[in-house]
N, CA, C and O of each residue as an XYZ file, in Angstrom:
880
protein
N       6.162     33.367    -15.625
C       5.066     32.417    -15.280
C       5.229     31.993    -13.807
O       6.320     31.599    -13.394
N       4.108     32.078    -12.991
C       4.190     31.535    -11.651
C       4.242     30.033    -11.641
O       3.918     29.394    -12.642
N       4.639     29.464    -10.543
C       4.721     28.035    -10.401
C       3.392     27.450    -10.495
O       3.211     26.338    -10.990
N       2.433     28.199    -10.016
C       0.989     27.542    -10.140
C       0.559     27.448    -11.541
O       0.023     26.453    -12.028
N       0.834     28.576    -12.183
C       0.461     28.677    -13.618
C       1.224     27.649    -14.547
O       0.662     27.095    -15.492
N       2.504     27.442    -14.219
C       3.349     26.312    -14.912
C       2.648     24.973    -14.702
O       2.429     24.238    -15.665
N       2.281     24.634    -13.424
C       1.774     23.387    -13.061
C       0.419     23.133    -13.884
O       0.180     22.047    -14.412
N      -0.426     24.214    -13.942
C      -1.721     24.232    -14.570
C      -1.355     23.940    -16.216
O      -2.047     23.156    -16.866
N      -0.321     24.576    -16.747
C       0.091     24.415    -18.103
C       0.356     22.916    -18.321
O      -0.167     22.327    -19.267
N       1.136     22.324    -17.484
C       1.582     20.911    -17.627
C       0.366     20.102    -17.589
O       0.189     19.270    -18.479
N      -0.548     20.268    -16.593
C      -1.812     19.410    -16.567
C      -2.695     19.575    -17.800
O      -3.343     18.647    -18.284
N      -2.675     20.881    -18.295
C      -3.455     21.100    -19.604
C      -2.891     20.338    -20.667
O      -3.634     19.677    -21.392
N      -1.571     20.361    -20.850
C      -0.843     19.685    -21.816
C      -1.158     18.208    -21.883
O      -1.284     17.622    -22.959
N      -1.290     17.589    -20.638
C      -1.417     16.131    -20.521
C      -2.923     15.671    -20.503
O      -3.274     14.502    -20.347
N      -3.724     16.688    -20.675
C      -5.247     16.311    -20.644
C      -5.736     15.638    -21.899
O      -6.857     15.128    -21.893
N      -4.931     15.596    -23.045
C      -5.309     14.983    -24.182
C      -4.738     13.466    -24.206
O      -3.566     13.266    -23.885
N      -5.544     12.459    -24.572
C      -5.077     11.132    -24.507
C      -3.824     10.827    -25.346
O      -2.956     10.055    -24.938
N      -3.759     11.449    -26.515
C      -2.777     11.268    -27.433
C      -1.402     11.687    -26.737
O      -0.412     10.956    -26.700
N      -1.483     12.970    -26.189
C      -0.238     13.642    -25.553
C       0.176     12.807    -24.393
O       1.368     12.665    -24.122
N      -0.789     12.243    -23.690
C      -0.329     11.399    -22.331
C       0.261     10.139    -22.837
O       1.191      9.620    -22.219
N      -0.221      9.603    -23.933
C       0.470      8.474    -24.463
C       1.771      8.590    -25.024
O       2.599      7.680    -25.015
N       1.953      9.801    -25.548
C       3.250     10.124    -26.028
C       4.366     10.191    -24.710
O       5.495      9.699    -24.721
N       3.780     10.875    -23.674
C       4.545     10.944    -22.508
C       4.898      9.523    -21.957
O       6.035      9.202    -21.611
N       3.827      8.725    -21.913
C       4.050      7.373    -21.443
C       5.245      6.662    -22.245
O       6.096      5.978    -21.677
N       5.218      6.907    -23.680
C       6.138      6.245    -24.389
C       7.580      6.792    -24.158
O       8.536      6.017    -24.117
N       7.730      8.201    -24.001
C       8.973      8.646    -23.749
C       9.523      8.439    -22.277
O      10.680      8.751    -21.997
N       8.670      7.915    -21.370
C       9.276      7.560    -20.039
C      10.234      6.292    -20.329
O      11.176      6.009    -19.588
N       9.923      5.618    -21.390
C      10.762      4.428    -21.627
C      11.858      4.655    -22.464
O      12.795      3.860    -22.378
N      11.933      5.655    -23.319
C      12.985      5.746    -24.269
C      12.821      6.995    -25.030
O      11.733      7.565    -24.947
N      13.737      7.490    -25.750
C      13.566      8.520    -26.765
C      13.146      8.073    -28.176
O      13.605      7.069    -28.720
N      12.198      8.932    -28.749
C      11.689      8.424    -30.026
C      11.755      9.572    -30.977
O      11.854     10.720    -30.543
N      11.704      9.315    -32.261
C      11.628     10.372    -33.337
C      10.180     10.634    -33.604
O       9.340      9.836    -33.189
N       9.845     11.679    -34.257
C       8.388     11.884    -34.382
C       7.667     10.760    -35.385
O       6.505     10.359    -35.312
N       8.584     10.412    -36.240
C       8.016      9.146    -37.195
C       7.691      7.969    -36.262
O       6.624      7.365    -36.375
N       8.592      7.649    -35.359
C       8.404      6.456    -34.541
C       7.125      6.729    -33.465
O       6.418      5.835    -33.001
N       7.018      7.908    -33.231
C       5.741      8.244    -32.302
C       4.422      8.125    -33.260
O       3.363      7.637    -32.864
N       4.610      8.581    -34.429
C       3.415      8.427    -35.340
C       3.058      6.965    -35.565
O       1.873      6.631    -35.576
N       4.087      6.032    -35.754
C       3.803      4.682    -35.959
C       3.188      3.990    -34.682
O       2.382      3.067    -34.792
N       3.622      4.498    -33.428
C       3.140      3.858    -32.180
C       1.721      4.335    -32.010
O       0.922      3.546    -31.507
N       1.306      5.560    -32.378
C      -0.023      6.172    -32.007
C      -1.026      5.853    -33.136
O      -2.222      5.706    -32.885
N      -0.527      5.747    -34.370
C      -1.278      5.375    -35.518
C      -2.182      6.645    -35.977
O      -3.344      6.516    -36.362
N      -1.493      7.905    -35.885
C      -2.329      9.050    -36.226
C      -1.283      9.735    -37.277
O      -0.139      9.342    -37.505
N      -1.968     10.885    -37.878
C      -1.374     11.467    -38.909
C      -0.108     12.256    -38.475
O       0.039     12.570    -37.293
N       0.762     12.564    -39.379
C       1.995     13.278    -38.948
C       1.700     14.696    -38.468
O       2.396     15.201    -37.587
N       0.732     15.316    -39.003
C       0.403     16.717    -38.607
C      -0.053     16.728    -37.216
O       0.333     17.607    -36.445
N      -0.848     15.805    -36.859
C      -1.297     15.620    -35.418
C      -0.149     15.325    -34.501
O      -0.178     15.808    -33.370
N       0.770     14.646    -34.844
C       1.851     14.240    -34.049
C       2.687     15.634    -33.881
O       3.119     15.968    -32.778
N       2.853     16.305    -34.878
C       3.522     17.528    -34.705
C       2.908     18.683    -33.817
O       3.557     19.444    -33.099
N       1.449     18.674    -34.011
C       0.905     19.596    -33.175
C       0.921     19.176    -31.627
O       1.070     20.040    -30.763
N       0.765     17.829    -31.306
C       0.921     17.416    -29.886
C       2.322     17.604    -29.422
O       2.483     18.095    -28.305
N       3.341     17.280    -30.127
C       4.678     17.578    -29.710
C       4.859     19.186    -29.497
O       5.435     19.574    -28.481
N       4.419     20.023    -30.355
C       4.484     21.362    -30.084
C       3.816     21.782    -28.827
O       4.366     22.637    -28.132
N       2.698     21.269    -28.474
C       1.953     21.584    -27.165
C       2.782     21.095    -25.958
O       2.838     21.781    -24.938
N       3.452     19.869    -26.070
C       4.138     19.405    -25.026
C       5.474     20.112    -24.808
O       5.999     20.192    -23.698
N       5.998     20.623    -25.931
C       7.216     21.345    -25.871
C       7.010     22.830    -25.238
O       7.828     23.333    -24.468
N       5.914     23.411    -25.626
C       5.634     24.681    -25.058
C       5.363     24.583    -23.624
O       5.640     25.545    -22.908
N       4.826     23.471    -23.107
C       4.659     23.278    -21.680
C       5.938     22.840    -20.854
O       5.916     22.523    -19.664
N       7.008     22.870    -21.636
C       8.232     22.402    -21.073
C       8.332     21.068    -20.490
O       8.942     20.803    -19.454
N       7.624     20.162    -21.302
C       7.613     18.763    -20.766
C       8.667     17.873    -21.659
O       9.061     16.779    -21.257
N       9.050     18.394    -22.799
C       9.959     17.583    -23.646
C      10.841     18.609    -24.411
O      10.573     19.806    -24.511
N      11.892     18.005    -24.920
C      12.866     18.749    -25.816
C      13.300     17.773    -26.878
O      13.082     16.563    -26.807
N      13.974     18.418    -27.940
C      14.359     17.688    -29.061
C      15.893     17.854    -29.341
O      16.432     18.941    -29.137
N      16.567     16.818    -29.789
C      17.917     16.880    -30.100
C      18.142     16.243    -31.555
O      17.429     15.316    -31.939
N      18.984     16.686    -32.205
C      19.343     16.196    -33.573
C      20.190     14.884    -33.472
O      21.103     14.731    -32.661
N      19.820     14.043    -34.300
C      20.571     12.613    -34.352
C      21.957     12.904    -34.622
O      22.233     13.781    -35.441
N      22.904     12.227    -33.988
C      24.317     12.287    -34.400
C      24.628     11.648    -35.596
O      25.669     11.916    -36.195
N      23.693     10.694    -36.067
C      24.014      9.827    -37.165
C      23.358     10.519    -38.494
O      24.042     10.989    -39.404
N      21.908     10.510    -38.469
C      21.213     11.024    -39.519
C      20.770     12.463    -39.189
O      19.734     12.574    -38.534
N      21.389     13.512    -39.539
C      21.153     14.806    -39.186
C      19.956     15.295    -39.617
O      19.617     16.418    -39.244
N      19.142     14.548    -40.452
C      17.802     15.087    -40.672
C      16.728     14.669    -39.687
O      15.581     15.111    -39.758
N      17.126     13.816    -38.777
C      16.143     13.203    -37.817
C      16.480     13.811    -36.383
O      17.632     14.044    -36.018
N      15.400     14.028    -35.650
C      15.481     14.495    -34.243
C      14.858     13.464    -33.383
O      13.923     12.756    -33.757
N      15.393     13.410    -32.256
C      14.765     12.669    -31.138
C      14.243     13.410    -30.147
O      14.800     14.440    -29.767
N      13.060     12.938    -29.596
C      12.281     13.612    -28.536
C      12.525     13.121    -27.143
O      12.400     11.910    -26.966
N      12.833     13.832    -26.189
C      13.227     13.438    -24.959
C      12.281     14.042    -23.819
O      11.904     15.197    -24.016
N      11.911     13.494    -22.814
C      11.292     14.009    -21.785
C      12.279     14.816    -20.915
O      13.364     14.291    -20.663
N      11.995     16.069    -20.425
C      12.707     16.940    -19.623
C      12.769     16.158    -18.282
O      11.720     15.725    -17.805
N      13.935     15.963    -17.666
C      13.935     15.331    -16.294
C      13.153     16.020    -15.329
O      12.526     15.340    -14.517
N      13.087     17.253    -15.284
C      12.447     17.978    -14.252
C      11.050     18.258    -14.638
O      10.428     18.986    -13.865
N      10.477     17.848    -15.619
C       9.193     18.264    -16.112
C       8.028     17.992    -14.987
O       7.104     18.784    -14.806
N       8.174     16.904    -14.336
C       7.118     16.591    -13.383
C       7.472     16.720    -11.969
O       6.690     16.319    -11.108
N       8.625     17.264    -11.661
C       9.146     17.387    -10.311
C       8.238     18.189     -9.437
O       8.161     17.914     -8.240
N       7.555     19.151     -9.956
C       6.807     20.097     -9.052
C       5.282     20.103     -9.404
O       4.546     21.068     -9.199
N       4.887     18.895     -9.966
C       3.469     18.788    -10.164
C       2.655     18.631     -8.883
O       1.484     19.009     -8.854
N       3.228     18.100     -7.861
C       2.568     17.845     -6.737
C       2.202     19.119     -5.971
O       2.832     20.144     -6.232
N       1.253     19.139     -5.065
C       0.821     20.380     -4.407
C       2.056     20.840     -3.632
O       2.875     20.028     -3.202
N       2.173     22.197     -3.458
C       3.338     22.790     -2.797
C       3.407     22.277     -1.375
O       2.413     21.841     -0.793
N       4.710     22.347     -0.790
C       4.905     21.903      0.578
C       4.585     23.162      1.333
O       4.600     24.310      0.888
N       4.266     22.725      2.653
C       4.017     23.753      3.639
C       4.823     23.708      4.795
O       5.283     22.600      5.073
N       5.128     24.750      5.604
C       5.959     24.658      6.802
C       5.384     23.763      7.760
O       4.172     23.585      7.883
N       6.347     23.161      8.490
C       5.836     22.238      9.646
C       5.324     23.120     10.788
O       6.024     24.087     11.088
N       4.254     22.916     11.423
C       3.820     23.686     12.549
C       4.434     23.474     13.805
O       5.040     22.416     13.975
N       4.371     24.364     14.767
C       4.967     24.139     15.988
C       4.205     23.076     16.754
O       4.814     22.313     17.503
N       2.931     23.003     16.595
C       2.044     22.008     17.255
C       0.846     21.923     16.305
O       0.558     22.844     15.541
N       0.140     20.741     16.390
C      -1.049     20.578     15.728
C      -2.109     20.382     16.845
O      -1.920     19.703     17.854
N      -3.252     21.061     16.544
C      -4.401     20.933     17.613
C      -5.565     20.403     16.864
O      -6.128     21.096     16.016
N      -5.978     19.092     17.173
C      -7.257     18.593     16.589
C      -8.410     18.872     17.419
O      -8.393     18.739     18.643
N      -9.480     19.286     16.705
C     -10.728     19.741     17.532
C     -12.001     19.077     16.953
O     -12.257     19.121     15.750
N     -12.731     18.503     17.801
C     -14.036     17.988     17.361
C     -15.025     18.560     18.361
O     -14.672     19.458     19.125
N     -16.286     18.049     18.376
C     -17.241     18.475     19.291
C     -17.002     18.326     20.780
O     -17.032     19.241     21.602
N     -16.746     16.960     21.025
C     -16.649     16.526     22.482
C     -15.403     16.285     22.911
O     -15.174     16.171     24.115
N     -14.408     16.172     21.944
C     -12.985     15.713     22.426
C     -13.141     14.345     23.111
O     -12.548     14.074     24.155
N     -13.930     13.531     22.505
C     -13.987     12.240     23.207
C     -13.815     11.126     22.076
O     -13.660      9.961     22.445
N     -13.833     11.403     20.844
C     -13.607     10.316     19.806
C     -12.730     10.789     18.670
O     -11.548     10.447     18.659
N     -13.229     11.554     17.709
C     -12.478     11.882     16.569
C     -11.099     12.626     16.856
O     -10.009     12.259     16.417
N     -11.319     13.677     17.628
C      -9.967     14.505     17.895
C      -9.099     13.602     18.723
O      -7.879     13.738     18.625
N      -9.549     12.788     19.446
C      -8.654     11.907     20.413
C      -7.893     10.858     19.415
O      -6.678     10.662     19.444
N      -8.783     10.237     18.557
C      -8.119      9.247     17.658
C      -7.153     10.099     16.740
O      -6.043      9.603     16.546
N      -7.393     11.145     16.235
C      -6.516     12.010     15.469
C      -5.185     12.256     16.289
O      -4.082     12.032     15.791
N      -5.343     12.696     17.482
C      -4.239     12.937     18.343
C      -3.256     11.831     18.415
O      -2.051     12.044     18.283
N      -3.834     10.454     18.656
C      -3.041      9.264     18.812
C      -2.382      8.978     17.647
O      -1.200      8.638     17.707
N      -3.041      9.071     16.427
C      -2.493      8.665     15.107
C      -1.244      9.646     14.777
O      -0.169      9.216     14.358
N      -1.509     10.992     15.013
C      -0.581     12.027     14.724
C       0.723     11.635     15.641
O       1.845     11.597     15.136
N       0.513     11.376     16.889
C       1.688     11.334     17.786
C       2.524     10.037     17.285
O       3.755     10.053     17.314
N       1.868      9.031     16.873
C       2.457      7.856     16.396
C       3.142      8.069     14.973
O       4.042      7.301     14.636
N       2.765      9.011     14.206
C       3.125      9.280     12.858
C       4.266     10.249     12.680
O       5.108     10.080     11.797
N       4.295     11.323     13.566
C       5.326     12.498     13.468
C       5.872     12.691     14.835
O       5.364     12.205     15.845
N       7.017     13.484     14.803
C       7.492     13.965     15.995
C       7.096     15.394     16.298
O       7.671     16.010     17.197
N       6.148     15.931     15.588
C       5.546     17.279     15.849
C       4.503     17.173     16.905
O       3.560     16.387     16.809
N       4.692     18.011     17.961
C       3.760     18.124     19.082
C       2.238     18.120     18.663
O       1.846     18.682     17.640
N       1.440     17.464     19.505
C       0.036     17.450     19.116
C      -0.762     17.547     20.438
O      -0.259     17.175     21.498
N      -2.050     18.068     20.357
C      -2.926     18.193     21.384
C      -4.464     18.062     20.742
O      -4.660     18.126     19.528
N      -5.342     17.904     21.552
C      -6.726     17.810     21.115
C      -7.651     18.511     22.046
O      -7.323     18.686     23.220
N      -8.855     18.943     21.551
C      -9.899     19.674     22.317
C     -11.173     19.475     21.741
O     -11.293     18.776     20.735
N     -12.195     20.057     22.320
C     -13.470     20.124     21.911
C     -14.220     21.476     22.052
O     -13.840     22.388     22.786
N     -15.325     21.505     21.269
C     -16.034     22.913     21.617
C     -17.028     22.699     22.632
O     -17.450     23.697     23.216
N     -17.521     21.448     22.972
C     -18.330     21.260     24.009
C     -17.937     19.921     24.608
O     -18.520     18.901     24.241
N     -16.864     19.881     25.618
C     -16.282     18.668     25.930
C     -17.309     17.724     26.662
O     -18.234     18.119     27.373
N     -17.006     16.447     26.382
C     -17.767     15.335     27.153
C     -17.260     15.214     28.402
O     -16.317     15.892     28.808
N     -17.920     14.263     29.136
C     -17.399     13.948     30.641
C     -16.177     12.882     30.500
O     -15.389     12.783     31.441
N     -16.033     12.186     29.482
C     -15.170     11.155     29.464
C     -14.749     10.782     28.003
O     -15.427     11.280     27.105
N     -13.840     10.068     27.707
C     -13.324      9.623     26.382
C     -14.322      8.362     26.089
O     -14.645      7.499     26.906
N     -14.723      8.463     24.754
C     -15.611      7.402     24.216
C     -14.902      6.087     24.248
O     -13.818      6.010     23.669
N     -15.386      5.067     24.848
C     -14.761      3.704     24.798
C     -14.376      3.156     23.271
O     -13.340      2.546     23.009
N     -15.334      3.469     22.399
C     -15.110      3.131     21.086
C     -13.772      3.649     20.500
O     -13.071      2.967     19.752
N     -13.471      4.918     20.898
C     -12.269      5.401     20.454
C     -11.023      4.825     21.066
O      -9.960      4.698     20.459
N     -11.236      4.491     22.305
C     -10.049      3.826     23.053
C      -9.811      2.444     22.453
O      -8.676      1.976     22.364
N     -10.986      1.753     22.012
C     -10.891      0.420     21.511
C     -10.265      0.292     20.147
O      -9.471     -0.610     19.880
N     -10.664      1.272     19.241
C     -10.054      1.329     17.908
C      -8.641      1.549     17.815
O      -7.932      0.981     16.984
N      -8.128      2.578     18.878
C      -6.823      2.879     18.930
C      -6.040      1.683     19.451
O      -4.938      1.419     18.971
N      -6.574      0.965     20.407
C      -5.888     -0.184     20.922
C      -5.748     -1.354     19.736
O      -4.767     -2.095     19.673
N      -6.682     -1.403     18.962
C      -6.760     -2.435     17.903
C      -5.515     -2.166     16.949
O      -4.899     -3.084     16.408
N      -5.213     -0.860     16.798
C      -4.136     -0.615     15.871
C      -2.833     -0.232     16.548
O      -1.977      0.465     16.003
N      -2.742     -0.731     17.764
C      -1.474     -0.662     18.540
C      -1.147      0.857     19.126
O      -0.008      1.210     19.435
N      -2.254      1.650     19.224
C      -2.117      2.992     19.780
C      -2.725      3.190     21.151
O      -3.454      2.298     21.585
N      -2.507      4.221     21.840
C      -3.057      4.381     23.125
C      -3.692      5.719     23.218
O      -3.006      6.696     22.919
N      -4.893      5.873     23.587
C      -5.503      7.122     24.076
C      -5.590      7.168     25.575
O      -6.322      6.410     26.210
N      -4.828      8.071     26.114
C      -4.839      8.211     27.603
C      -6.265      8.628     28.170
O      -7.142      9.104     27.449
N      -6.407      8.404     29.519
C      -7.646      8.787     30.181
C      -7.891     10.127     30.518
O      -8.836     10.406     31.257
N      -7.088     11.058     30.023
C      -7.325     12.415     30.233
C      -8.539     12.937     29.821
O      -8.967     12.718     28.688
N      -9.214     13.700     30.745
C     -10.553     14.188     30.545
C     -10.543     15.148     29.300
O      -9.579     15.865     29.031
N     -11.782     15.095     28.517
C     -11.784     16.085     27.371
C     -11.751     17.495     27.824
O     -12.268     17.889     28.870
N     -11.090     18.255     26.944
C     -10.862     19.697     27.178
C     -11.505     20.597     26.236
O     -11.824     20.207     25.113
N     -11.734     21.912     26.683
C     -12.353     22.871     25.894
C     -11.315     23.514     25.091
O     -10.217     23.747     25.596
N     -11.599     23.840     23.789
C     -10.594     24.318     22.847
C     -10.083     25.629     23.307
O      -8.890     25.873     23.127
N     -10.869     26.525     23.897
C     -10.228     27.855     24.390
C      -9.186     27.670     25.459
O      -8.315     28.524     25.625
N      -9.249     26.599     26.175
C      -8.200     26.362     27.219
C      -6.954     25.616     26.782
O      -6.026     25.309     27.530
N      -7.036     25.368     25.521
C      -5.879     24.541     25.068
C      -5.138     25.237     23.804
O      -3.928     25.113     23.616
N      -5.960     25.951     22.997
C      -5.348     26.526     21.699
C      -4.383     27.648     21.971
O      -4.577     28.518     22.820
N      -3.390     27.571     21.236
C      -2.373     28.857     21.282
C      -2.343     29.491     19.873
O      -2.928     28.938     18.942
N      -1.660     30.653     19.709
C      -1.618     31.318     18.505
C      -0.735     30.545     17.450
O      -0.890     30.740     16.245
N       0.137     29.715     17.918
C       0.984     28.992     17.075
C       0.517     27.733     16.552
O       1.159     27.153     15.677
N      -0.550     27.271     17.020
C      -1.168     26.027     16.656
C      -1.648     25.961     15.207
O      -2.116     26.929     14.607
N      -1.495     24.772     14.710
C      -2.124     24.489     13.365
C      -3.333     23.794     13.840
O      -3.231     22.681     14.357
N      -4.581     24.435     13.683
C      -5.808     23.904     14.168
C      -6.528     23.226     13.252
O      -6.807     23.825     12.213
N      -6.941     21.973     13.413
C      -7.592     21.156     12.458
C      -8.798     20.666     12.982
O      -8.778     19.940     13.976
N      -9.959     21.015     12.369
C     -11.201     20.413     12.943
C     -11.516     19.219     12.210
O     -11.411     19.139     10.986
N     -11.955     18.165     13.064
C     -12.235     16.887     12.293
C     -13.673     16.550     12.522
O     -14.045     15.377     12.500
N     -14.525     17.582     12.748
C     -16.032     17.396     12.670
C     -16.647     18.670     12.137
O     -16.103     19.748     12.375
N     -17.758     18.594     11.426
C     -18.365     19.654     10.797
C     -18.882     20.667     11.839
O     -18.798     21.863     11.563
N     -19.413     20.275     13.022
C     -19.900     21.187     14.079
C     -18.841     22.040     14.530
O     -19.047     23.252     14.609
N     -17.691     21.531     14.845
C     -16.543     22.258     15.229
C     -16.000     23.240     14.286
O     -15.569     24.317     14.700
N     -15.996     22.930     13.035
C     -15.612     23.679     11.879
C     -16.602     24.959     11.831
O     -16.152     26.102     11.749
N     -17.867     24.699     11.882
C     -18.880     25.741     11.727
C     -18.901     26.718     12.888
O     -19.014     27.935     12.745
N     -18.780     26.070     14.080
C     -18.844     26.946     15.305
C     -17.527     27.856     15.580
O     -17.557     28.931     16.178
N     -16.509     27.318     15.110
C     -15.278     28.065     15.169
C     -15.201     29.236     14.197
O     -14.542     30.244     14.453
N     -15.899     29.071     13.066
C     -16.094     30.091     12.167
C     -14.838     30.810     11.677
O     -14.705     32.027     11.806
N     -13.946     30.045     11.128
C     -12.692     30.603     10.599
C     -11.478     30.612     11.577
O     -10.402     31.097     11.229
N     -11.672     30.080     12.776
C     -10.536     30.078     13.766
C      -9.748     28.672     13.555
O      -8.784     28.380     14.263
N     -10.170     27.940     12.663
C      -9.505     26.642     12.398
C      -8.707     26.971     11.139
O      -9.072     27.865     10.376
N      -7.594     26.224     10.928
C      -6.763     26.404      9.727
C      -7.119     25.292      8.631
O      -7.008     25.581      7.440
N      -7.488     24.197      8.975
C      -7.873     23.134      7.992
C      -9.091     22.411      8.649
O      -9.205     22.288      9.869
N      -9.988     21.945      7.740
C     -11.089     21.158      8.184
C     -11.117     19.713      7.472
O     -10.916     19.586      6.264
N     -11.365     18.729      8.264
C     -11.498     17.400      7.702
C     -12.952     16.968      8.146
O     -13.288     16.927      9.329
N     -13.748     16.665      7.136
C     -15.129     16.325      7.420
C     -15.297     14.919      7.693
O     -15.564     14.129      6.787
N     -15.143     14.537      8.985
C     -15.119     13.082      9.419
C     -16.435     12.701     10.040
O     -16.813     13.316     11.037
N     -17.156     11.739      9.528
C     -18.534     11.470     10.131
C     -18.226     10.916     11.565
O     -17.245     10.219     11.821
N     -19.197     11.314     12.488
C     -19.095     10.908     13.900
C     -19.384      9.467     14.109
O     -20.497      9.018     13.837
N     -18.392      8.694     14.600
C     -18.566      7.221     14.837
C     -19.408      7.114     16.047
O     -20.071      6.081     16.145
N     -19.494      7.948     16.934
C     -20.201      7.800     18.161
C     -21.854      7.824     17.800
O     -22.716      7.431     18.587
N     -22.075      8.269     16.686
C     -23.583      8.305     16.241
C     -24.226      7.005     16.313
O     -25.350      6.805     16.776
N     -23.330      6.008     15.757
C     -23.781      4.541     15.732
C     -23.197      3.769     16.893
O     -23.817      2.931     17.548
N     -21.889      4.150     17.090
C     -21.218      3.456     18.172
C     -20.656      1.975     17.797
O     -20.215      1.237     18.678
N     -20.697      1.649     16.625
C     -20.272      0.461     16.143
C     -18.733      0.430     15.969
O     -18.070      1.454     15.808
N     -18.190     -0.881     16.017
C     -16.639     -0.980     15.768
C     -16.527     -0.465     14.340
O     -15.559      0.257     14.102
N     -17.284     -0.705     13.468
C     -17.103     -0.567     12.033
C     -16.943      1.113     11.874
O     -16.086      1.754     11.265
N     -17.933      1.501     12.543
C     -17.929      3.209     12.439
C     -16.589      3.783     12.922
O     -16.016      4.658     12.273
N     -16.094      3.285     14.069
C     -14.959      3.760     14.521
C     -13.642      3.392     13.645
O     -12.690      4.164     13.525
N     -13.716      2.152     13.072
C     -12.759      1.795     12.033
C     -12.649      2.741     10.848
O     -11.605      3.208     10.393
N     -14.004      2.968     10.381
C     -14.003      3.946      9.232
C     -13.469      5.312      9.644
O     -12.680      5.850      8.867
N     -13.766      5.870     10.649
C     -13.187      7.113     11.054
C     -11.689      7.036     11.255
O     -10.965      7.944     10.846
N     -11.175      5.893     11.921
C      -9.780      5.838     11.948
C      -9.120      5.731     10.774
O      -7.995      6.223     10.691
N      -9.678      5.103      9.721
C      -9.044      4.951      8.293
C      -9.062      6.378      7.639
O      -8.035      6.806      7.112
N     -10.236      7.132      7.667
C     -10.242      8.412      7.123
C      -9.261      9.351      7.674
O      -8.606     10.046      6.898
N      -9.090      9.439      9.002
C      -8.177     10.255      9.689
C      -6.831      9.872      9.389
O      -6.021     10.777      9.187
N      -6.440      8.614      9.324
C      -5.193      8.166      8.934
C      -4.781      8.708      7.621
O      -3.717      9.311      7.480
N      -5.628      8.492      6.650
C      -5.370      9.033      5.250
C      -5.053     10.458      5.177
O      -4.142     10.905      4.480
N      -5.863     11.195      5.948
C      -5.765     12.784      5.917
C      -4.478     13.125      6.603
O      -3.872     14.114      6.192
N      -3.950     12.380      7.669
C      -2.786     12.717      8.169
C      -1.579     12.333      7.394
O      -0.580     13.050      7.457
N      -1.593     11.257      6.670
C      -0.564     10.802      5.754
C      -0.397     11.891      4.605
O       0.710     12.285      4.238
N      -1.551     12.322      4.093
C      -1.562     13.310      3.087
C      -0.938     14.615      3.514
O      -0.181     15.237      2.768
N      -1.287     15.049      4.809
C      -0.763     16.371      5.359
C       0.796     16.213      5.678
O       1.566     17.099      5.307
N       1.209     15.222      6.282
C       2.647     15.006      6.624
C       3.376     15.002      5.422
O       4.446     15.609      5.371
N       2.911     14.364      4.395
C       3.732     14.250      3.108
C       4.107     15.507      2.445
O       4.928     15.529      1.528
N       3.511     16.559      2.899
C       3.576     17.878      2.287
C       4.273     18.880      3.151
O       4.539     20.012      2.746
N       4.568     18.437      4.367
C       5.262     19.257      5.362
C       6.715     19.362      5.169
O       7.354     18.324      4.996
N       7.320     20.531      5.179
C       8.739     20.812      5.082
C       9.409     20.259      6.377
O       8.815     20.364      7.450
N      10.512     19.732      6.301
C      11.271     19.232      7.561
C      11.616     20.466      8.372
O      11.933     21.547      7.877
N      11.516     20.179      9.764
C      11.846     21.266     10.541
C      13.347     21.651     10.321
O      14.219     20.809     10.107
N      13.564     22.966     10.390
C      14.998     23.466     10.213
C      15.336     23.415      8.821
O      16.452     23.773      8.443
């Protein structure tokens, strides 16, 4: 069984409310099937069915009581949930954030990434603007970050073969047509230009960066 299929089997086993309740109980201590029946208030044959499903998914195991040999106790397997999270991915040599103008979203993402990780970062646009959007500078400053006054750059002048390219706007994703590695659909805060729009973009990008960095394997 592949790791992906094993994860799917575990999630399938946990999809029933009774089985999820059993797992919740077993996180606190070991129980006999009779004790589980009393806690759930269901028939013994249903308890036996649910325990069989959980055992086949390698979520629990049973051991015979050292006192009453007719009784067994059910335990959660310690490693049952270790690999349920999505798989880790290798850390890139550099991350390149790309948006349309390289004046707002990609510059915000670049600043957040630089503050979050030690992995090199750059940003670019498919149609660079003449300057950085003041709203992007302002929202970064409000969060203690700095966007420098470097002029926006064209993606073809910046990208390398080793980059993890992340588009942070739909236009860039669609125009690059498969040249990006990841796409984050972040609404353009410059469309309204309000502080609230820039704050929303900042929050969305921060959440995406946190989710990605949590899955990166350490360098080396």
